[in-house]
GUKEMAR-995194 format. One record per atom (N, C-alpha, C): y, z, x. Coordinates in steps of 0.001 Angstrom, whole numbers, plus 500000, padded with zeros to 6 digits. Example, Ala and Ser with C-alpha at 12.3 -4.5 7.8 and 13.67 -1.06 7.14 Angstrom:
<nodes>
494310507800513190;495500507800512300;496700507800513200;497750507080512850;498940507140513670;500030507870512900;
</nodes>
This chain:
<nodes>
060726664547486832;060500664581488285;060712665992488817;059801666428489691;059905667763490255;061174667884491095;061752669072491090;062994669302491817;062771669354493322;061606669875493759;061339670077495180;060040669403495604;059985668999496875;058769668446497471;057975669510498228;058650670552498695;058002671636499440;058976672796499520;058515673933500041;059407675083500153;059255675746501513;060298676490501895;060294677238503142;060776678652502843;060012679636503301;060398681040503162;061041681465504470;062342681648504464;063089682033505665;063106683556505734;062367684108506664;062175685556506732;062078685972508192;061666687207508413;061420687738509755;060208688651509689;059749689067510858;058641690019510894;059040691319510210;058097691912509505;058251693222508865;059290693199507740;059399692080507056;060295692006505898;059526691907504588;058186691940504677;057374691818503467;056943690392503179;056994689529504191;056695688114503944;055231687885503599;054313688712504134;052902688573503764;052694688866502277;053358689903501782;053236690268500372;053858689186499490;055005688641499930;055626687564499173;054700686348499135;054082686026500249;053162684889500282;051987685099499343;051453686309499331;050314686588498454;050676686350496987;051872686724496600;052291686527495213;052622685065494920;053159684353495897;053366682918495703;052040682210495496;051040682593496277;049737681956496168;049009682330494879;049507683351494185;048901683721492899;049290682746491782;050350681976491983;050702680934491019;049741679753491196;049173679240490117;048201678134490245;048760676894490933;050049676658490789;050614675428491344;051286675582492686;051185676774493322;051867677016494592;050880677352495701;051189676892496915;050399677247498093;051344677498499257;051251678678499847;052022678999501044;051065679035502225;051353678233503244;050434678062504370;050784678955505556;051143680202505284;051388681151506360;052512680715507281;052395681108508539;053390680757509554;052981679428510182;053186678371509424;052692677055509827;053248676596511169;054446677071511527;055094676580512747;055344677693513765;054512678749513685;054554679789514705;054185679156516052;054939679420517119;054641678761518401;053298679141519003;052684680259518541;051455680739519169;050189680451518366;050344680133517111;049183679771516294;049652678870515161;048710678379514384;049053677452513315;048628678041511967;049575678540511233;049297679125509923;048993680607510002;047827680917510623;047357682298510740;046740682483512118;046702683714512652;046287683919514040;044932683339514424;043968683323513523;042631682848513882;042379681406513458;043387680761512912;043218679360512492;043113678432513699;042232677456513592;042172676387514586;042861675128514085;042873674948512764;043536673790512183;044261674210510904;045195673382510491;045878673563509214;046164672183508654;045656671944507462;045815670644506800;045401669499507720;044327669753508492;043759668713509335;044385668563510702;045376669393511038;046032669280512342;045758670517513191;045597670289514491;045437671386515439;046804671864515917;046792672985516629;048039673509517186;048660672509518155;047834671899519018;048362670927519978;048984669728519270;048311669252518233;048840668096517493;050165668445516833;050249669661516296;051495670075515661;052619670213516673;052307670745517850;053343670913518860;053871669573519349;052999668576519404;053433667256519844;054265666557518778;053921666769517517;054627666078516433;054677666976515199;055627667913515135;055692668832513998;055927668125512658;056528666938512709;056771666203511465;055458665862510759;054376665683511519;053086665361510901;052625666495510002;052781667735510459;052385668866509620;053349669013508448;054612668765508673;055581668838507584;055231667817506498;054848666617506912;054438665591505943;053168666014505212;052254666673505934;051015667129505302;051293668218504270;052247669095504550;052628670123503585;053183669469502324;054030668463502495;054599667765501341;053512667082500510;052510666538501196;051460665774500508;050380666664499914;050395667942500226;049371668862499717;049470668965498194;048366669400497562;048344669486496103;049354670532495608;049880670298494423;050869671213493873;052129671216494725;052768672365494796;053953672548495638;053591673493496765;053693673021497984;053289673812499140;054490674154500016;054288675148500846;055353675553501760;054812676441502847;055695677170503507;055292677998504644;056360679031504907;055998680048505696;056956681059506128;057526680644507484;058819680918507673;059479680485508898;060373681599509407;060172682009510679;060974683042511325;061901682391512361;062858683160512854;063879682597513740;063311681994515017;062139682476515469;061585681998516726;060490680950516532;060374680403515318;059425679317515092;060027677995515552;059234676928515471;059631675633516023;060981675175515465;062031675145516279;063371674806515772;063482673377515267;062590672500515706;062649671117515245;062416671021513737;061616671941513228;061323671946511799;062555672365511006;063267673355511515;064469673830510827;065521672728510756;065607671918511801;066576670822511812;066297669816510703;065035669711510282;064656668786509214;064757669456507849;064242670686507755;064136671343506447;065478671824505903;066331672373506758;067577672954506252;068465671947505518;068707670760506058;069587669837505342;068909669088504191;067618669283504001;066863668528502996;066947669205501630;067639668619500665;067726669248499338;066413669247498575;065437668451499047;064115668438498409;063237669567498924;063749670346499844;063045671532500353;063663672774499719;062864673527498959;063353674761498331;063469675853499384;064612676535499404;064833677620500362;064673678969499680;063802679798500208;063617681177499745;064005682068500915;064997682908500724;065497683744501822;065114685191501547;064268685737502405;063764687107502270;064435687992503313;065050689081502875;065754689984503799;065280691422503597;065590692249504586;065282693673504523;066296694423505364;066571695654505011;067425696496505836;066957696387507293;067828695944508220;067383695694509589;066880696937510316;067356698127509947;066829699346510576;065383699560510132;065117699377508849;063752699531508343;062806698521508986;063257697276509081;062367696263509664;062135696523511145;063167697015511848;063015697320513274;062027698460513485;062178699546512734;061280700690512872;059861700287512487;059715699504511428;058387699042511017;057737698197512107;058549697350512755;058031696532513848;057583697410515021;058348698438515332;057977699343516430;056659700061516121;056500700483514867;055258701181514479;054078700220514546;054263699009514023;053170698031514045;052755697708515473;053729697616516354;053417697321517749;052697698501518406;053099699717518032;052466700905518614;051044701096518114;050803700756516844;049472700986516244;048598699740516247;049211698589516537;048533697292516456;047971697050515049;048658697563514053;048262697348512660;049400696594511962;049154695331511658;050193694467511122;050038694209509624;048865694501509077;048620694409507640;047804695614507215;047910696002505954;047133697131505435;046590696764504061;045265696758503959;044624696508502658;043846697723502174;043573698671503085;042832699879502725;043586701075503323;044150701931502460;044967703034502951;044158704015503796;042824704007503650;041991704913504464;042022704504505939;042411703274506214;042461702796507596;043891702791508143;044770703376507427;046165703372507839;046370704195509108;047150703636510043;047467704325511291;048929704748511262;049192705934511764;050553706450511771;051056706607513199;052367706510513356;052965706711514679;054458706943514503;054988707879515274;056423708045515349;056914707245516556;058056706626516402;058538705744517464;059931706160517914;060287705729519116;061629705956519647;062559704849519175;063782705202518887;064804704230518518;065591703870519759;065534702610520148;066240702125521335;067507701395520873;068703701975521055;069932701351520543;070186699956521097;069914699767522378;070159698453522993;069214697414522405;067952697797522291;066962696883521716;067297696563520259;067751697584519514;068084697358518115;069293696434517976;070303696608518820;071475695732518731;071091694287518998;070181694078519953;069709692714520223;068951692167519018;068129693028518404;067388692664517189;068358692272516079;069388693071515886;070358692819514827;071129691535515085;071523691311516317;072262690100516658;071413688860516389;070129688931516726;069236687799516476;069130687498514982;068933688556514182;068818688371512733;070095687774512157;071232688332512533;072490687879511951;072827686451512369;072540686101513600;072818684739514055;071994683726513266;070723684065513039;069857683172512273;070341683062510830;070712684191510242;071181684181508855;072468683382508702;073366683502509678;074620682745509625;074338681252509737;073390680893510597;073048679471510740;072511678912509425;071617679663508789;071046679213507520;072141679098506456;072972680126506352;074025680129505342;074978678953505532;075377678708506787;076308677616507051;075681676268506710;074397676092507025;073726674826506711;073683674588505212;073431675634504437;073407675491502988;074798675182502443;075811675818502999;077182675556502552;077579674108502817;077291673639504020;077705672294504421;077020671230503572;075764671477503186;075000670481502427;075030670731500924;075777671744500492;075926671994499062;074649672458498379;073845673242499084;072585673726498522;072692675215498170;071745675662497380;071617677080497094;070191677509497388;070006678789497573;068682679318497887;068341680428496899;067070680806496870;066631681948496070;066515683139497013;067340684157496783;067381685320497675;066477686431497145;065693686985498041;064789688080497694;064975689193498716;065243690401498257;065301691556499144;063919692218499182;063667692964500231;062372693653500387;062021694476499150;063019695175498599;062746696004497425;062454695175496177;062937693915496156;062665693040495011;061205692629494928;060478692768496033;059095692307496055;058205693073495079;058629694257494681;057837695052493736;058219694765492285;059088693793492069;059511693453490711;058751692226490221;057943692402489189;057208691284488608;058177690247488044;059273690712487458;060252689792486885;060880688912487958;061192689500489113;061778688709490197;060783687676490700;059501688084490837;058496687131491305;058331685982490319;058366686283489046;058275685219488047;059540684358488044;060687684974488325;061914684199488460;061828683243489632;061224683692490720;061022682823491869;060105681659491503;059045681975490745;058157680904490299;058902679873489470;059790680344488588;060572679420487764;061493678578488634;062096679187489659;062957678451490591;062188677310491244;060901677545491502;060063676532492153;059420675585491152;059810675695489895;059338674750488887;058013675101488248;057572676359488351;056286676765487798;056446677226486344;055587676720485478;055595677145484079;054751678401483875;053780678605484767;052931679796484660;053726681037485030;053272682179484508;053878683464484835;052790684427485292;053117685231486297;052175686242486780;052127687409485800;050941687966485603;050795689144484740;050860690430485539;050629690319486847;050715691490487731;050940691017489153;051365691931490003;051585691605491406;050317691802492205;050289691198493385;049137691319494272;048883692785494600;047618693186494552;047263694594494788;046501694799496091;046275693742496835;045480693873498065;046297694488499200;047510693980499388;048332694477500487;049046695760500080;049057696733500985;049674698042500718;050863698250501651;051831699029501164;052938699434502040;052373700253503191;052740699905504405;052146700588505557;052845701897505901;054159701933505727;054912703112506157;055896703518505066;055412704142503978;056286704460502856;057185705680503079;057005706399504188;057778707613504420;059244707291504704;060143708249504498;061548708050504874;061683707911506385;062789707323506820;062985707031508238;062894708271509117;063404709402508633;063408710585509498;062010711041509874;061006710609509109;059632710956509433;058951709910510321;059665708835510594;059053707756511390;059713707586512757;060832708273512975;061579708129514226;061606709472514942;061348709462516241;061281710697517021;062613711454517013;063680710762517352;065000711396517431;065879710801516344;065695711277515121;066416710696513993;067923710924514128;068315712101514597;069746712379514758;070366711477515823;069600711217516872;070086710301517904;070243708889517358;069317708483516488;069416707169515868;070662707089514990;070917708147514224;072105708169513367;073377708034514205;073425708740515318;074607708674516180;074781707274516768;073654706653517170;073725705308517741;074189704296516699;073702704428515479;074095703502514418;075556703688514028;076042704924514122;077444705188513772;078394704477514720;077922704217515938;078783703540516916;078826702030516715;077882701501515926;077863700064515683;078977699680514714;079643698585515013;080697698086514123;080043697149513113;079340697753512148;078539696969511203;079390695994510389;080612696379510101;081472695530509284;082440694702510130;082219694690511461;083032693856512351;084520694131512151;084861695421512135;086234695813511841;087212695389512932;086704695209514152;087587694887515266;087633693395515573;087200692579514623;087208691147514862;088657690639514931;088826689512515604;090114688829515620;090072687747514561;090852687868513498;090802686850512435;091119685461512994;090447684456512471;090650683095512940;090742682160511743;091926681609511521;092141680709510395;092396679279510859;092143679010512125;092359677661512635;091298676704512117;091673675447511927;090646674449511619;089747674236512835;088498673940512585;087594673656513697;087975672343514356;087809672289515647;088198671106516408;086973670436517005;086994669122516993;085905668374517609;086169668151519084;085211667521519722;085367667172521130;086236665918521230;087379666035521898;088313664905522015;087901664028523216;086726663424523096;086141662659524201;087056661536524689;087786660811523824;088658659753524346;089755660248525284;090069661545525254;091098662094526147;090559662395527546;089242662415527705;088666662783528995;088907661664530007;089121662049531273;089264661069532353;088328661459533485;087892660438534229;086904660664535280;087340659981536570;086686660358537653;086900659673538915;086224658312538899;086813657362539611;086206656032539678;084981656036540591;085069656759541694;083922656869542610;083416658304542708;084303659267542498;083921660678542548;083321661095541208;082137661717541210;081504662109539938;082152663367539353;083406663225538954;084196664355538485;084867663987537170;084723664864536185;085255664608534848;086231665709534473;087428665300534056;088445666242533584;088485666196532062;088299667364531434;088271667498529976;089509668295529587;090610667640529228;091884668351529095;091956669280527891;092621670399528101;093153671242527042;094641670947526992;095167670709525813;096591670384525705;097412671636526021;098012671684527206;098786672864527594;099928672540528551;100266671245528708;101360670862529572;100967670621531012;099684670795531347;099219670599532724;098463669288532894;098302668536531815;097424667373531849;097873666323532871;099161665985532858;099637664944533771;099530665389535223;099748666660535441;099631667190536810;098195667046537318;097225667358536464;095822667277536883;095382665824536982;095775664987536015;095422663565536093;096022662927537351;097239663318537686;097870662783538888;097103663159540142;096617664394540186;095809664814541350;094528664004541434;093858663807540295;092602663053540298;092849661607540706;093953661006540233;094273659633540614;094551659539542112;095281660517542676;095563660514544114;094277660669544916;093362661466544401;092071661652545075;091319660329545163;091454659500544115;090745658222544066;091562657074544652;092841657363545026;093674656312545595;094062655235544602;094360655632543386;094733654668542351;095752655305541421;096235654538540469;097176655078539502;096427655807538396;097159656638537669;096542657361536560;095953656394535541;096663655284535312;096207654305534315;094896653646534714;094581653638536004;093343652988536465;092125653899536384;092336655186536151;091198656105536071;090312655763534875;088999655852535032;088117655636533881;088416656651532783;088531656184531574;088835657066530448;088609656344529141;089245656835528087;089063656278526744;087580656172526412;086824657232526762;085381657224526535;085057657349525051;083923656800524672;083237657192523442;082125658152523863;081509658817522910;080412659709523289;079296658914523967;079043657692523485;077997656860524088;078339656502525525;079567656026525761;079926655610527122;080010656805528067;080387657970527547;080443659142528418;079027659603528784;078103659507527851;076702659817528200;076206658876529296;076550657609529167;076141656644530179;076763656983531525;078047657379531522;078711657776532770;077996658961533396;077639659937532600;076969661140533108;075580660802533673;074822659998532918;073458659665533368;073469658874534665;074513658073534858;074590657249536066;075056658041537283;075450659311537086;076004660114538176;075344661487538234;074104661544538682;073458662863538827;074287663752539751;074402665012539379;075211665935540170;076679665928539813;077048665227538744;078453665184538331;078941666584537973;080246666764538078;080875668022537702;081962667745536668;082174668708535781;083235668580534786;084035669880534758;085311669766534421;086156670957534430;087268670807533406;087844671933533046;089057671961532257;089973673026532832;091198673081532331;092190674023532850;092842674738531676;092898676058531753;093604676832530738;094853677454531366;095785677808530493;097098678275530951;097465679546530201;098227680408530845;098656681621530168;099374681239528870;099027681868527738;099600681457526445;101125681473526394;101783682426527070;103241682469527013;103841681285527761;103284680968528941;103762679807529698;103493678520528920;102354678463528277;101995677265527503;102928677093526297;103184678186525569;104053678104524397;105470677704524789;105961678245525885;107313677900526322;107378676447526754;106323675968527432;106310674577527880;106326673615526697;105521673871525687;105500672956524542;106811673039523761;107414674212523721;108711674339523055;109767673485523768;109817673591525094;110822672847525849;110551671340525840;109286670966525946;108944669556526117;108845668793524800;108465669480523715;108174668758522477;109091669117521309;109746670269521356;110496670748520194;112006670776520438;112390671250521605;113808671546521840;114702670329521672;114280669206522232;115100667985522180;114384666906521382;115107666111520598;114487664987519902;114255663827520853;113431662885520439;113211661705521266;111766661280521285;111436660213522045;110052659748522167;109156660839522764;107892660827522374;106902661798522837;107220663221522395;108130663381521436;108466664721520936;107930664883519514;107825666130519085;107395666415517721;108628666421516817;109176665248516581;110456665166515875;110357665676514439;109283665352513741;109158665807512366;108985667320512311;108160667857513201;107994669314513246;109322669968513608;110063669352514539;111369669886514930;112306669953513730;112302668903512918;113168668869511755;112795669966510756;111500670147510542;111036671182509613;111406672566510137;111244672769511436;111555674077512015;113038674404511885;113898673408512073;115332673659511945;115716673922510493;115094673186509584;115498673275508183;114890674479507475;113590674704507675;112896675740506908;112749677066507652;112746676995508991;112530678219509767;113773678619510558;114902677962510268;116195678308510872;116118678389512387;115395677451512984;115290677433514440;116671677123515025;117276678027515802;118667677851516264;118760676935517476;118495675648517271;118603674672518352;119568673577517916;120199672865518884;121157671802518540;120504670711517696;121299670090516851;120779669045515979;120563667739516733;121229667554517855;121129666285518575;120931666570520062;121326665633520885;121092665749522322;122144666595523040;123106667115522331;124184667874522960;123694669258523362;123554669490524673;123026670751525163;124008671485526069;125215670957526200;126160671530527167;126478672984526864;126577673340525602;126952674702525227;125753675552524817;124558675098525140;123324675799524759;123041676887525790;123233678141525417;123152679249526365;121734679795526487;121539680618527516;120246681267527720;119895682158526537;120836682883526005;120558683762524872;120169682960523637;120836681821523423;120442680950522323;119002680454522519;118694680120523759;117348679608524064;116292680689523818;116590681901524265;115638682993524055;115426683230522556;116511683203521774;116402683403520330;115623682257519678;115869681031520143;115156679874519587;113677679933519928;113359680343521147;111947680446521549;111245681531520740;111920682651520496;111344683707519660;111063683165518246;112011682409517699;111807681837516368;110622680875516370;110460680134517463;109305679228517578;108003680019517621;107984681128518355;106782681964518396;106461682526517013;107477682909516264;107242683413514903;106629682310514029;107105681079514218;106496679954513508;105030679790513906;104731679873515213;103347679740515674;102455680807515060;102976682012514918;102205683092514308;101779682717512895;102713682191512116;102397681776510749;101499680550510742;101748679621511657;100967678391511699;099501678654512007;099245679494513005;097866679800513383;097164680631512318;097932681304511466;097347682067510370;097161681219509118;097451679917509214;097282679029508080;098322679230506994;099515679690507372;100548680010506383;101689679008506354;101558677878507026;102599676858506996;101994675530506547;102864674616506156;102405673274505791;102391672340506993;102852672830508135;102894672025509356;101506671998509990;101126670838510513;099792670707511110;099616671677512277;098401672105512480;098067672955513621;097745672037514797;098780671622515509;098605670632516567;097844671213517749;097103670339518436;096323670788519598;097200671347520697;098481670958520729;099383671439521777;099705672906521638;099565673465520410;099813674901520269;098698675627519532;097570674956519286;096376675656518802;095855676555519912;094966677468519584;094404678294520652;093599677424521607;093654677756522867;092862677030523853;091376677308523637;091060678487523096;089660678806522794;089089677820521785;089876677449520764;089393676502519753;089106675141520379;089955674727521321;089734673437521979;088460673462522811;088248674530523568;087045674626524399;085798674715523523;085887675454522403;084755675512521484;084436674127520928;085488673347520627;085273671993520143;084588671115521175;084918671311522454;084239670559523511;082735670779523451;082351672021523109;080939672373523090;080137671612522063;080782670960521102;080057670141520137;079464668903520800;080005668545521971;079441667427522732;078889667910524069;079750668487524886;079319669006526190;080390669939526719;079989671110527176;080947672068527725;081286671737529172;082508672019529607;082813671891531037;082047672949531818;081662672627533052;080967673650533834;081928674480534677;083217674148534644;084241674977535286;085441675093534346;085927676310534171;087176676524533446;088141677172534429;089127676418534860;090082676887535861;091356677376535187;092096678204535896;093402678673535438;094496677956536214;095660677899535613;096775677192536241;097028677689537662;097006678999537856;097325679552539165;096231679294540209;095085678795539795;093986678507540725;093955677053541179;094773676199540578;094636674762540818;094811674390542283;095760675019542964;096062674643544352;094882674882545284;094019675816544956;092856676091545817;091552675548545232;091369675688543925;090083675340543325;089865673829543210;090912673061542891;090714671609542791;090366670992544150;091097671307545233;090669670780546539;089261671251546920;088940672513546598;087595673000546903;086527672228546152;086792671915544910;085850671126544116;085693669733544705;086811669125545121;086749667788545719;085953667791547016;086131668827547827;085366668912549084;083870668987548805;083488669722547764;082061669823547434;081495668489546959;082375667589546543;081926666274546076;082168665181547110;082418665586548365;082435664602549447;083786664187549974;084876664814549553;086205664485550080;086568665519551152;086632665141552414;086836666126553485;088226666757553507;089254666026553109;090615666567553201;091427666207551959;091047666738550828;091784666410549595;093147667088549573;094086666442548917;095421667015548788;095442668064547684;096428668937547744;096637669877546656;097364669180545515;097160669630544290;097930669056543188;099409669369543360;100261668507542839;101698668726542937;102086670010542227;103093670676542767;103566671898542140;104187671581540788;104056672513539863;104597672306538523;106114672372538550;106742671503537786;108178671570537627;108531672672536632;109630673344536827;110037674390535904;110460673820534560;110287674611533522;110711674190532196;112229674056532154;112695673094531390;114138672873531238;114513673018529758;115701673543529482;116831673792530397;116773675142531099;115843676027530700;115760677337531339;114304677627531687;114019678079532916;112643678386533297;112149679651532592;110846679775532518;110258680895531796;110673682236532383;110777682324533721;111103683623534323;112471684133533878;113372683204533507;114692683623533034;114678683989531557;113663683522530844;113609683693529391;112728684875528986;111596685023529633;110563685964529180;111010687409529344;110611688219528391;110805689662528489;109601690337527818;109598691648527810;108455692382527268;108217692107525795;109269691949525015;109106691700523576;108455690343523322;108906689321524047;108315687995523877;106852687989524321;106565688706525419;105181688786525900;104293689466524872;104790690546524260;104001691264523252;103781690404522014;104792689651521603;104660688783520444;103638687683520705;103690687099521890;102736686040522231;101303686584522270;101131687785522791;099801688393522843;099260688650521438;100142688956520504;099729689150519117;099301687826518480;100024686760518799;099743685450518205;098444684873518748;098275684952520063;097124684315520714;096069685338521126;095735686226520205;094758687275520510;093442686692521035;092983685610520412;091686685045520806;091708684554522242;092789683893522646;092860683403524016;092923684549525021;093693685587524694;093780686745525592;092420687423525708;091731687549524578;090440688228524586;089371687387525281;089290686103524965;088216685261525493;088420684939526966;089653684653527369;089900684245528763;090440685375529621;090755686526529026;091178687666529815;092566687582530381;093471686880529715;094838686778530218;095520688142530183;096403688358531154;097190689584531215;098271689525530140;098453690599529426;099470690619528369;100883690755528920;101022691047530197;102355691096530813;102901689694530996;104186689580531275;104802688275531503;104170687610532716;103816686335532644;103160685664533775;104158685140534798;105226685864535044;106254685403536004;106657686565536886;
</nodes>
């Protein structure tokens, strides 16, 4: 039984995909049908039909053309670029019966080649006597956008292959001139035949070095030097990915308002405000949604609004320490507390006796907890990365797997923004949310200092960067 039903060449403009297609078509058992899913034409620019389908028919039902490719004689496939019909990629990428061929090229070379082709309107070359030349300007902003598009597409493809346990055949632009590589590709696709030579019709259009093709080559070099090609300034992230915690969401009974909580110690305060707005208890608020029931809630309420609330990381860390770690009991992280005392020497009382627990002891214990969080978020502990002290960015990103909130509020904005939101939804005189109670046994303003603030900023770099929190003490 053949290993594949069809193939897809994942490439971009000016990467040599026409030349690769020509060599694929030189195998007796292979057929590449051009850019079968290009949004502007079907297969090739002057084609009216492909495998019996028109462009309109393909746009209405791309699966029909995909089925026709599979049913074609031999092994058939097509070239696919990042801006082609995304519905096809959703089908082809997870399909192990679809062979993946990934063609890449130095992005600077492909960008300059694209600029020249656009300037000369010459996209293929079969006769060097008709070759057109042009020097082009290098636009750093345009190139960065080009690079971001390429990398995003490549990451999507790579992740899809990883998740589904597939492998692809990788071809670089320079590999296209290797007969051995082309025959290796044929073998990957199950072909017993071997090519004796490469296609000779298509010619390299711009064989000169880059400095002869770019007007301001030195300016291009300077612009490229400023790019962080290796992402040296990235913030490392070792957290597990989080899903959308839809059952935690609560909504208004009559007000089309949905609260999507981030675990940060503010949840009860916000739920209480929403319940007061509706004139009912927190327990009576609609909640415990499934994705299906939440979709139904949304569809039944055109104009609905959704929001979440984020909190300064230092205030959040101190709140979870005081509420969940410091004292044992119900609703506390008792097992984590035990591990922290035993393995991380957290200097907190073993039981409920707090009479002799001083401010300095508390500050030292909170610092030890922050040191634990640093290791935990870096994946260096055996303790679970609980949502109560995971980055808030990870929680919001997880929401996006289902639906993002359309408002992200900060703790200090609640007194004005929540009533304002309620007024926009038809409540003329909404109450303000209740003021937050101070952390016990010691409030943050008595505990926080510059060292603790700096340590927290180091631990929660992603939250500070993404939400713009001030690295100074929030008190």
